[in-house]
KEDRENDREN-734275 format. One record per atom (N, C-alpha, C): residue in one letter; x, y negated, z negated. Coordinates in steps of 0.2 Angstrom, whole numbers, padded with zeros to 4 digits, always signed. Layout:
<pts>
AXYZ;...
</pts>
This chain:
<pts>
M-0236+0307+0025;M-0231+0311+0020;M-0224+0309+0021;R-0222+0309+0028;R-0215+0307+0029;R-0214+0300+0027;L-0219+0295+0028;L-0218+0288+0025;L-0217+0288+0018;M-0221+0292+0014;M-0220+0292+0007;M-0213+0295+0005;I-0211+0300+0008;I-0204+0303+0006;I-0199+0298+0007;K-0199+0294+0013;K-0195+0289+0015;K-0195+0283+0009;T-0201+0281+0008;T-0201+0276+0003;T-0199+0278-0004;L-0200+0284-0006;L-0197+0286-0013;L-0190+0287-0013;S-0187+0289-0007;S-0180+0289-0007;S-0176+0282-0007;I-0179+0277-0004;I-0177+0270-0004;I-0177+0268-0011;L-0183+0269-0015;L-0184+0266-0021;L-0179+0270-0026;A-0177+0276-0025;A-0173+0279-0029;A-0166+0276-0029;V-0164+0275-0023;V-0157+0272-0021;V-0157+0265-0025;L-0162+0261-0024;L-0162+0254-0027;L-0162+0255-0034;A-0165+0260-0037;A-0165+0260-0045;A-0158+0262-0047;I-0154+0266-0043;I-0147+0268-0045;I-0143+0262-0045;L-0144+0258-0039;L-0140+0252-0038;L-0141+0247-0044;L-0147+0246-0046;L-0149+0241-0051;L-0146+0243-0058;M-0145+0250-0059;M-0143+0252-0065;M-0135+0252-0065;T-0132+0251-0060;T-0124+0251-0059;T-0122+0244-0059;P-0118+0241-0063;P-0116+0234-0063;P-0112+0233-0057;A-0114+0227-0054;A-0110+0225-0048;A-0103+0222-0050;L-0098+0224-0046;L-0091+0222-0047;L-0090+0216-0044;A-0089+0211-0048;A-0087+0204-0045;A-0080+0203-0044;A-0078+0201-0038;A-0071+0200-0037;A-0069+0192-0038;T-0073+0188-0041;T-0071+0181-0042;T-0065+0181-0047;T-0060+0177-0045;T-0054+0176-0049;T-0053+0169-0050;K-0052+0167-0057;K-0051+0160-0058;K-0043+0159-0059;P-0041+0153-0058;P-0034+0151-0059;P-0032+0153-0067;V-0026+0155-0067;V-0023+0156-0074;V-0017+0152-0075;L-0017+0148-0080;L-0011+0143-0082;L-0007+0146-0087;V+0000+0146-0085;V+0005+0149-0090;V+0011+0144-0090;M+0013+0143-0097;M+0019+0139-0098;M+0025+0143-0096;T+0028+0142-0090;T+0033+0146-0087;T+0040+0144-0090;D+0041+0138-0092;D+0047+0136-0095;D+0046+0130-0099;Y+0051+0129-0104;Y+0051+0124-0109;Y+0058+0122-0111;R+0059+0116-0113;R+0066+0114-0115;R+0065+0108-0120;A+0069+0108-0125;A+0070+0103-0130;A+0077+0101-0131;A+0079+0095-0130;A+0086+0093-0130;A+0086+0086-0133;P+0092+0084-0136;P+0093+0077-0139;P+0095+0072-0134;G+0091+0071-0129;G+0093+0066-0124;G+0088+0065-0119;A+0089+0060-0115;A+0084+0059-0110;A+0085+0064-0104;S+0091+0066-0102;S+0092+0070-0097;S+0093+0077-0100;V+0088+0081-0098;V+0088+0088-0101;V+0091+0093-0096;T+0097+0095-0097;T+0100+0100-0092;T+0100+0107-0096;T+0102+0107-0102;T+0102+0113-0106;T+0098+0111-0113;A+0095+0116-0116;A+0092+0115-0122;A+0097+0114-0128;G+0095+0111-0133;G+0099+0110-0138;G+0096+0107-0144;P+0099+0108-0150;P+0095+0105-0156;P+0096+0098-0157;L+0091+0095-0161;L+0091+0088-0163;L+0094+0088-0170;M+0098+0082-0171;M+0100+0081-0178;M+0095+0076-0181;P+0094+0075-0188;P+0090+0071-0191;P+0091+0064-0188;G+0085+0060-0186;G+0086+0054-0184;G+0087+0053-0176;D+0087+0059-0173;D+0089+0059-0166;D+0082+0058-0162;T+0083+0055-0156;T+0078+0055-0151;T+0079+0060-0145;G+0074+0064-0143;G+0075+0069-0138;G+0070+0069-0133;T+0070+0074-0129;T+0065+0075-0124;T+0063+0083-0124;V+0056+0084-0123;V+0053+0090-0122;V+0051+0091-0115;I+0053+0096-0111;I+0051+0097-0104;I+0047+0103-0104;V+0041+0103-0101;V+0036+0109-0101;V+0034+0110-0094;T+0035+0116-0091;T+0033+0118-0084;T+0027+0122-0085;I+0021+0120-0081;I+0015+0124-0081;I+0014+0126-0074;T+0012+0133-0074;T+0012+0136-0067;T+0005+0139-0067;N+0002+0138-0061;N-0005+0142-0059;N-0003+0148-0056;T-0003+0154-0060;T-0001+0160-0057;T-0006+0164-0053;L-0011+0161-0051;L-0016+0164-0046;L-0013+0165-0039;K-0013+0171-0037;K-0010+0173-0030;K-0014+0173-0024;S-0021+0174-0026;S-0026+0173-0020;S-0032+0171-0023;P-0036+0167-0019;P-0043+0165-0022;P-0048+0170-0023;G-0053+0168-0026;G-0059+0173-0027;G-0062+0176-0020;A-0063+0182-0020;A-0066+0185-0014;A-0073+0185-0014;G-0076+0183-0019;G-0084+0183-0019;G-0086+0189-0022;T-0093+0191-0020;T-0096+0197-0023;T-0099+0201-0017;T-0097+0207-0017;T-0099+0212-0012;T-0104+0216-0014;T-0110+0217-0011;T-0115+0221-0012;T-0117+0226-0007;T-0117+0233-0008;T-0118+0238-0004;T-0124+0242-0005;V-0129+0242+0000;V-0135+0246-0001;V-0135+0252+0003;T-0136+0258+0000;T-0136+0264+0004;T-0143+0267+0004;E-0146+0268+0010;E-0153+0271+0011;E-0153+0278+0014;S-0157+0282+0013;S-0158+0288+0016;S-0165+0290+0016;A-0167+0295+0021;A-0174+0297+0022;A-0174+0304+0025;N-0179+0307+0023;N-0180+0314+0026;N-0186+0314+0031;N-0185+0317+0037;N-0190+0317+0042;N-0195+0323+0040;W-0201+0323+0042;W-0206+0328+0041;W-0210+0329+0047;D-0209+0335+0050;D-0212+0337+0056;D-0219+0340+0056;G-0222+0340+0050;G-0228+0343+0048;G-0228+0350+0045;T-0223+0353+0047;T-0222+0360+0044;T-0216+0361+0039;H-0211+0358+0041;H-0205+0358+0037;H-0201+0352+0037;Q-0196+0351+0032;Q-0192+0345+0032;Q-0186+0346+0036;T-0184+0340+0039;T-0178+0340+0044;T-0172+0337+0040;P-0166+0338+0042;P-0160+0335+0038;P-0161+0328+0037;T-0157+0326+0031;T-0158+0319+0029;T-0154+0314+0033;N-0156+0309+0034;N-0153+0303+0038;N-0151+0298+0033;T-0144+0296+0033;T-0142+0291+0028;T-0138+0285+0031;W-0139+0279+0029;W-0136+0273+0032;W-0135+0268+0026;S-0130+0264+0028;S-0128+0258+0023;S-0128+0252+0026;R-0129+0247+0022;R-0128+0240+0024;R-0124+0236+0018;S-0120+0231+0020;S-0116+0228+0015;S-0117+0220+0016;T-0117+0216+0010;T-0117+0209+0011;T-0112+0206+0006;Q-0109+0201+0008;Q-0104+0198+0004;Q-0105+0190+0003;S-0104+0188-0003;S-0105+0181-0004;S-0098+0178-0007;S-0097+0172-0005;S-0090+0169-0007;S-0092+0164-0013;D-0087+0164-0017;D-0088+0159-0023;D-0085+0152-0021;G-0082+0151-0015;G-0080+0145-0013;G-0074+0142-0016;S-0070+0147-0020;S-0064+0145-0024;S-0058+0144-0019;S-0054+0139-0020;S-0048+0138-0016;S-0042+0141-0020;G-0043+0142-0026;G-0038+0144-0031;G-0034+0139-0034;S-0036+0133-0033;S-0033+0127-0036;S-0037+0125-0042;V-0034+0121-0047;V-0038+0118-0052;V-0035+0111-0054;A-0040+0107-0056;A-0038+0100-0057;A-0037+0099-0065;I-0030+0097-0066;I-0028+0096-0073;I-0031+0089-0075;K-0034+0089-0081;K-0037+0083-0084;K-0033+0081-0089;F-0030+0085-0093;F-0026+0082-0099;F-0020+0087-0101;V-0014+0084-0102;V-0009+0088-0105;V-0006+0084-0110;G-0006+0087-0116;G-0004+0083-0122;G+0001+0087-0127;L+0006+0084-0130;L+0010+0087-0135;L+0009+0084-0142;Q+0008+0088-0147;Q+0007+0086-0153;Q+0013+0086-0158;E+0013+0082-0163;E+0019+0082-0167;E+0018+0087-0173;N+0023+0089-0176;N+0023+0094-0181;N+0028+0092-0186;G+0026+0091-0193;G+0031+0090-0198;G+0035+0083-0196;P+0042+0084-0197;P+0046+0078-0196;P+0047+0077-0189;V+0045+0080-0184;V+0046+0079-0177;V+0040+0076-0174;R+0041+0069-0172;R+0035+0065-0170;R+0036+0065-0162;V+0030+0064-0159;V+0029+0063-0152;V+0028+0056-0151;V+0032+0052-0147;V+0032+0045-0146;V+0030+0043-0139;S+0029+0048-0135;S+0026+0046-0128;S+0019+0048-0127;Q+0016+0045-0122;Q+0009+0046-0121;Q+0007+0053-0118;S+0001+0055-0119;S-0001+0061-0115;S-0003+0060-0108;Y-0003+0065-0104;Y-0005+0064-0097;Y-0012+0065-0096;T-0015+0060-0092;T-0023+0061-0091;T-0024+0061-0083;N-0027+0066-0081;N-0028+0067-0074;N-0022+0067-0070;P-0017+0071-0071;P-0011+0070-0067;P-0012+0073-0060;G-0017+0077-0059;G-0018+0080-0052;G-0020+0087-0052;C-0020+0090-0046;C-0022+0097-0045;C-0016+0102-0045;L-0017+0108-0047;L-0012+0113-0047;L-0014+0119-0043;G-0011+0119-0037;G-0013+0125-0032;G-0011+0131-0034;M-0013+0137-0030;M-0011+0143-0032;M-0003+0144-0031;G+0000+0147-0037;G+0007+0148-0037;G+0011+0141-0038;D+0008+0136-0038;D+0011+0129-0039;D+0013+0128-0047;S+0018+0124-0048;S+0020+0122-0055;S+0021+0115-0055;A+0020+0112-0061;A+0021+0105-0063;A+0025+0104-0069;R+0029+0099-0069;R+0033+0098-0075;R+0031+0092-0079;F+0031+0092-0085;F+0028+0087-0089;F+0034+0085-0095;E+0035+0079-0096;E+0041+0077-0100;E+0038+0073-0106;F+0040+0074-0112;F+0038+0070-0118;F+0044+0068-0122;T+0044+0062-0125;T+0049+0060-0129;T+0047+0061-0136;I+0052+0064-0140;I+0051+0065-0147;I+0056+0062-0151;E+0055+0061-0158;E+0060+0059-0163;E+0059+0063-0169;A+0065+0064-0172;A+0066+0067-0178;A+0067+0062-0184;D+0063+0063-0189;D+0064+0059-0195;D+0071+0059-0197;D+0073+0053-0201;D+0080+0053-0203;D+0081+0058-0209;N+0076+0060-0212;N+0077+0065-0218;N+0074+0072-0216;A+0074+0073-0209;A+0071+0079-0207;A+0075+0085-0210;A+0072+0090-0212;A+0075+0096-0215;A+0077+0101-0209;D+0082+0105-0210;D+0084+0109-0204;D+0079+0115-0204;G+0078+0117-0197;G+0073+0122-0196;G+0070+0122-0189;K+0066+0126-0187;K+0062+0126-0181;K+0055+0124-0182;Y+0053+0119-0178;Y+0046+0116-0178;Y+0043+0118-0172;Y+0037+0120-0172;Y+0033+0122-0166;Y+0028+0117-0165;L+0029+0113-0159;L+0024+0108-0157;L+0019+0111-0153;P+0012+0110-0154;P+0007+0112-0150;P+0006+0108-0144;I+0005+0112-0138;I+0004+0109-0132;I-0002+0111-0129;S-0007+0107-0126;S-0013+0109-0124;S-0014+0106-0117;V-0017+0110-0113;V-0019+0108-0106;V-0026+0110-0105;K-0030+0105-0102;K-0037+0105-0101;K-0038+0104-0093;T-0043+0107-0090;T-0044+0107-0083;T-0052+0105-0082;D-0054+0104-0076;D-0061+0103-0074;D-0065+0109-0075;D-0062+0115-0077;D-0066+0121-0078;D-0064+0123-0085;D-0070+0123-0089;D-0069+0124-0096;D-0066+0131-0098;A-0066+0136-0093;A-0064+0142-0094;A-0056+0143-0092;V-0054+0138-0089;V-0046+0137-0087;V-0043+0132-0092;Y-0039+0134-0096;Y-0035+0130-0101;Y-0029+0133-0104;L-0025+0130-0107;L-0019+0132-0110;L-0018+0129-0117;N-0016+0134-0122;N-0014+0131-0129;N-0008+0135-0130;Q-0002+0132-0131;Q+0004+0135-0132;Q+0008+0131-0137;Y+0014+0133-0139;Y+0018+0130-0144;Y+0025+0129-0141;V+0029+0124-0142;V+0035+0122-0140;V+0040+0122-0146;P+0045+0126-0147;P+0049+0126-0153;P+0055+0120-0152;V+0055+0116-0157;V+0061+0111-0157;V+0065+0113-0164;V+0072+0113-0163;V+0076+0115-0168;V+0079+0108-0171;I+0079+0108-0177;I+0083+0102-0181;I+0089+0105-0185;D+0095+0103-0183;D+0101+0105-0186;D+0105+0099-0188;S+0107+0099-0195;S+0111+0093-0197;S+0118+0095-0198;S+0121+0101-0195;S+0127+0103-0197;S+0133+0098-0195;G+0132+0095-0189;G+0136+0090-0187;G+0143+0092-0185;V+0147+0086-0185;V+0155+0087-0184;V+0158+0085-0191;R+0163+0089-0193;R+0166+0087-0199;R+0174+0087-0198;M+0177+0083-0202;M+0184+0082-0202;M+0188+0084-0208;F+0194+0087-0207;F+0197+0090-0213;F+0205+0088-0212;L+0208+0087-0218;L+0215+0085-0218;L+0219+0091-0218;N+0223+0091-0213;N+0228+0097-0211;N+0234+0096-0215;D+0237+0090-0214;D+0244+0088-0217;D+0245+0081-0217;A+0248+0078-0223;A+0249+0071-0224;A+0254+0071-0230;P+0258+0065-0230;P+0263+0064-0235;P+0259+0062-0241;S+0262+0063-0247;S+0259+0060-0253;S+0260+0053-0254;A+0265+0050-0251;A+0266+0043-0251;A+0268+0040-0244;L+0266+0034-0243;L+0268+0031-0236;L+0273+0026-0237;S+0278+0026-0232;S+0283+0021-0232;S+0282+0016-0226;G+0287+0012-0225;G+0287+0007-0220;G+0289+0011-0213;S+0292+0017-0213;S+0293+0020-0207;S+0287+0025-0205;K+0288+0029-0200;K+0283+0033-0197;K+0281+0038-0202;N+0275+0039-0203;N+0272+0045-0207;N+0267+0049-0203;S+0268+0055-0202;S+0263+0059-0198;S+0257+0062-0203;V+0251+0061-0200;V+0245+0063-0203;V+0241+0067-0198;I+0240+0074-0200;I+0236+0078-0195;I+0229+0080-0198;L+0225+0079-0193;L+0217+0080-0195;L+0214+0085-0191;D+0210+0089-0193;D+0206+0094-0189;D+0199+0092-0189;V+0196+0092-0183;V+0190+0090-0181;V+0186+0096-0179;V+0180+0098-0183;V+0177+0104-0181;V+0170+0103-0180;N+0167+0106-0174;N+0160+0105-0172;N+0156+0111-0175;Y+0152+0110-0180;Y+0148+0115-0183;Y+0141+0116-0179;M+0140+0112-0174;M+0133+0112-0171;M+0133+0118-0166;P+0127+0121-0165;P+0126+0127-0161;P+0127+0125-0153;G+0127+0118-0152;G+0128+0116-0145;G+0134+0111-0145;G+0136+0109-0139;G+0142+0105-0139;G+0140+0097-0140;V+0145+0094-0142;V+0145+0086-0143;V+0150+0083-0139;N+0148+0076-0138;N+0152+0073-0133;N+0154+0066-0136;S+0159+0063-0132;S+0162+0056-0134;S+0164+0056-0141;V+0168+0061-0143;V+0171+0062-0150;V+0177+0058-0150;S+0178+0054-0155;S+0184+0050-0157;S+0185+0050-0164;V+0191+0049-0166;V+0193+0048-0173;V+0195+0041-0174;V+0192+0037-0179;V+0194+0030-0180;V+0197+0029-0187;P+0203+0026-0187;P+0207+0025-0193;P+0205+0018-0196;A+0206+0017-0202;A+0204+0011-0206;A+0209+0010-0212;G+0211+0003-0213;G+0215+0002-0218;G+0219-0004-0217;A+0218-0010-0220;A+0221-0016-0218;A+0228-0017-0220;E+0231-0012-0224;E+0238-0013-0227;E+0242-0008-0223;F+0239-0005-0217;F+0243+0000-0214;F+0243-0001-0206;T+0248+0002-0203;T+0248+0002-0196;T+0247+0009-0193;F+0243+0010-0188;F+0241+0016-0185;F+0244+0017-0178;K+0245+0023-0176;K+0246+0025-0169;K+0243+0031-0167;P+0238+0032-0163;P+0235+0027-0159;P+0232+0021-0163;L+0232+0015-0160;L+0230+0009-0164;L+0223+0009-0167;Q+0218+0010-0162;Q+0211+0009-0164;Q+0208+0015-0165;E+0209+0020-0160;E+0205+0027-0161;E+0209+0032-0157;Y+0208+0038-0159;Y+0210+0044-0156;Y+0205+0047-0152;V+0205+0047-0145;V+0199+0049-0141;V+0200+0057-0140;V+0195+0060-0142;V+0195+0068-0141;V+0191+0070-0135;G+0185+0067-0134;G+0181+0069-0128;G+0175+0074-0131;N+0175+0079-0127;N+0169+0084-0129;N+0172+0090-0133;I+0168+0092-0137;I+0170+0098-0141;I+0164+0103-0141;G+0165+0109-0139;G+0160+0114-0138;G+0158+0117-0145;A+0153+0121-0145;A+0150+0123-0151;A+0155+0128-0155;G+0156+0126-0161;G+0160+0130-0165;G+0168+0129-0164;E+0170+0124-0160;E+0177+0123-0158;E+0180+0118-0163;M+0187+0118-0163;M+0190+0114-0167;M+0196+0110-0163;Y+0197+0104-0165;Y+0202+0100-0161;Y+0206+0096-0166;T+0213+0096-0165;T+0218+0094-0170;T+0220+0087-0167;V+0220+0082-0172;V+0223+0075-0170;V+0229+0073-0174;N+0233+0069-0172;N+0239+0067-0175;N+0240+0060-0175;F+0240+0057-0181;F+0241+0049-0182;F+0248+0048-0185;E+0251+0043-0182;E+0257+0040-0186;E+0255+0034-0190;I+0257+0034-0196;I+0255+0029-0201;I+0261+0026-0204;A+0261+0019-0205;A+0266+0016-0209;A+0263+0010-0213;S+0266+0009-0219;S+0263+0004-0223;S+0266-0003-0221;K+0262-0008-0221;K+0265-0015-0219;K+0270-0018-0224;N+0269-0016-0231;N+0273-0019-0236;N+0275-0013-0240;A+0280-0015-0245;A+0283-0010-0249;A+0278-0007-0254;S+0273-0012-0256;S+0268-0010-0260;S+0261-0010-0257;Y+0256-0006-0259;Y+0249-0006-0256;Y+0245-0004-0262;T+0239-0006-0262;T+0234-0004-0267;T+0229+0001-0264;G+0228+0001-0258;G+0223+0005-0255;G+0225+0011-0252;S+0221+0015-0248;S+0223+0021-0245;S+0220+0021-0238;P+0223+0023-0233;P+0220+0024-0226;P+0214+0029-0226;S+0209+0028-0222;S+0204+0032-0221;S+0202+0033-0214;F+0198+0039-0212;F+0197+0040-0205;F+0189+0042-0205;V+0186+0041-0199;V+0179+0043-0198;V+0179+0046-0191;V+0175+0051-0190;V+0174+0054-0183;V+0168+0052-0181;K+0168+0049-0175;K+0161+0047-0171;K+0160+0052-0165;Y+0154+0053-0164;Y+0152+0058-0159;Y+0145+0057-0157;K+0143+0060-0151;K+0136+0059-0148;K+0133+0066-0148;N+0127+0067-0151;N+0123+0073-0150;N+0118+0071-0144;G+0119+0073-0138;G+0115+0071-0133;G+0116+0064-0131;D+0111+0060-0132;D+0112+0052-0132;D+0112+0049-0138;N+0113+0052-0144;N+0112+0050-0150;N+0119+0049-0154;W+0121+0043-0156;W+0127+0042-0160;W+0127+0044-0167;H+0132+0048-0169;H+0133+0050-0176;H+0140+0048-0179;Q+0141+0047-0185;Q+0147+0046-0188;Q+0148+0050-0195;S+0154+0053-0196;S+0155+0057-0202;S+0156+0052-0208;A+0156+0055-0214;A+0158+0051-0220;A+0166+0050-0219;P+0168+0044-0222;P+0175+0043-0222;P+0180+0048-0226;L+0185+0050-0222;L+0190+0054-0226;L+0196+0050-0228;T+0197+0050-0234;T+0202+0045-0237;T+0208+0050-0239;L+0214+0047-0237;L+0220+0051-0239;L+0221+0051-0246;P+0223+0057-0249;P+0224+0057-0256;P+0231+0055-0258;L+0233+0049-0258;L+0239+0046-0260;L+0240+0047-0268;T+0246+0049-0270;T+0247+0049-0277;T+0248+0043-0280;A+0247+0042-0287;A+0248+0036-0290;A+0256+0034-0290;K+0260+0039-0289;K+0267+0038-0290;K+0270+0034-0285;S+0267+0034-0279;S+0269+0029-0273;S+0268+0022-0275;N+0262+0021-0278;N+0260+0014-0280;N+0265+0012-0286;T+0266+0017-0291;T+0270+0015-0297;T+0277+0013-0295;A+0280+0017-0290;A+0286+0016-0288;A+0287+0009-0285;A+0282+0008-0281;A+0282+0001-0278;A+0282-0004-0283;S+0278-0003-0288;S+0277-0008-0293;S+0284-0009-0297;A+0287-0003-0298;A+0293-0003-0302;A+0299-0007-0298;T+0299-0006-0291;T+0303-0009-0287;T+0302-0017-0288;A+0296-0019-0288;A+0294-0026-0288;A+0296-0029-0295;D+0295-0025-0301;D+0297-0027-0307;D+0305-0027-0308;N+0309-0023-0305;N+0316-0023-0305;N+0318-0029-0301;S+0315-0031-0296;S+0317-0037-0292;S+0316-0043-0296;G+0310-0043-0300;G+0309-0049-0304;G+0314-0049-0310;L+0316-0044-0313;L+0321-0044-0318;L+0328-0046-0315;L+0330-0044-0309;L+0336-0046-0307;L+0336-0054-0306;Y+0330-0057-0303;Y+0330-0064-0303;Y+0330-0067-0309;L+0327-0064-0314;L+0328-0067-0321;L+0335-0067-0324;I+0338-0062-0323;I+0345-0061-0325;I+0349-0066-0322;G+0348-0067-0315;G+0352-0071-0311;G+0351-0078-0313;G+0345-0080-0315;G+0343-0087-0317;G+0347-0088-0324;I+0347-0083-0328;I+0350-0084-0335;I+0357-0086-0334;V+0360-0081-0330;V+0368-0082-0328;V+0369-0089-0325;L+0365-0091-0321;L+0366-0098-0318;L+0365-0103-0323;L+0361-0102-0327;L+0360-0107-0332;L+0366-0108-0337;C+0368-0102-0339;C+0374-0102-0343;C+0380-0105-0340;V+0381-0104-0333;V+0386-0107-0330;V+0386-0114-0330;I+0380-0117-0329;I+0379-0124-0328;I+0380-0127-0335;V+0377-0124-0340;V+0378-0126-0347;V+0386-0126-0349;G+0389-0120-0347;G+0396-0120-0349;G+0400-0125-0345;G+0398-0126-0339;G+0402-0131-0335;G+0401-0138-0338;L+0395-0140-0340;L+0393-0146-0343;L+0397-0147-0350;F+0398-0141-0354;F+0401-0142-0360;F+0409-0143-0359;L+0412-0140-0354;L+0419-0141-0353;L+0420-0148-0350;F+0415-0150-0346;F+0416-0157-0343;F+0416-0162-0349;M+0411-0161-0354;M+0411-0166-0359;M+0417-0166-0364;R+0419-0160-0364;R+0425-0159-0369;R+0431-0162-0366;G+0432-0162-0359;G+0437-0165-0356;G+0437-0173-0356;Q+0431-0175-0356;Q+0430-0182-0357;Q+0432-0185-0364;R+0431-0181-0369;R+0432-0183-0375;R+0440-0183-0376;A+0443-0178-0373;A+0450-0177-0374;A+0454-0183-0371;K+0451-0186-0366;K+0455-0192-0362;K+0454-0198-0367;K+0449-0198-0371;K+0448-0204-0375;K+0452-0203-0381;
</pts>
């Protein structure tokens, strides 16, 4: 009888354990994109937009956020039995035993593939990563990709898909990296200039404005015009201009001759990251009066030469007439 009661108690406990799901403590690595940057250059220190036609770099940091490896599965079995002395039941005796199995996980994961895909006018020109190595618990790895924006890329934010595959199909990452295209660029405006240029010094003031949301570097203003002299001679070096900032430059210009047919012009050159850009030429709006006045001066000079020639001819003819008359009188 005592054996039967003990057996029934054990079977009841086992039935309860079978009906209750075992709690597994197995934990897999979790991959997270903890940082990303896109910038118009090979050296990415701060994120920034690309302009149409720019070449840039995308840097992605992938982290294995697992803090401890899997602890395996713990199973606890509790048994109890009642003793029977033949006349009545004695107090219940209860005992437990536990078993633990390890899943053998070290918390690391082997990276098999890391790839960035193009989107719209933003193309990925570098190769994907294949079998770059393992990523341990709490470790991070940085991956760089070279991108290019089409010359006619429209302004906007483009999301480039990035995917990470591992040796465990249950551990992967699918995310998006935003890349901004902005064609605002740097513009130049005429602040002050004379309506006509003379052979002496004429001051021309220009304002250079950076409309980009990030800074630009290697900014300079380059003059052009074969009929004019400029100071500075070749270019006015500005340097760096921050986002939304303006810089004012001053040129001294003189015409080489009293008359000229063209007008001086200026362009601003600058770099967005590692990419060179140039603005459309800004031409000084010289009035036609300056050219007309120069032409009138030239016409007046020609008229004076003509009158002088006529007077000289008259003197010669008159002198010849008087000479001939004197010769006749002697005869």
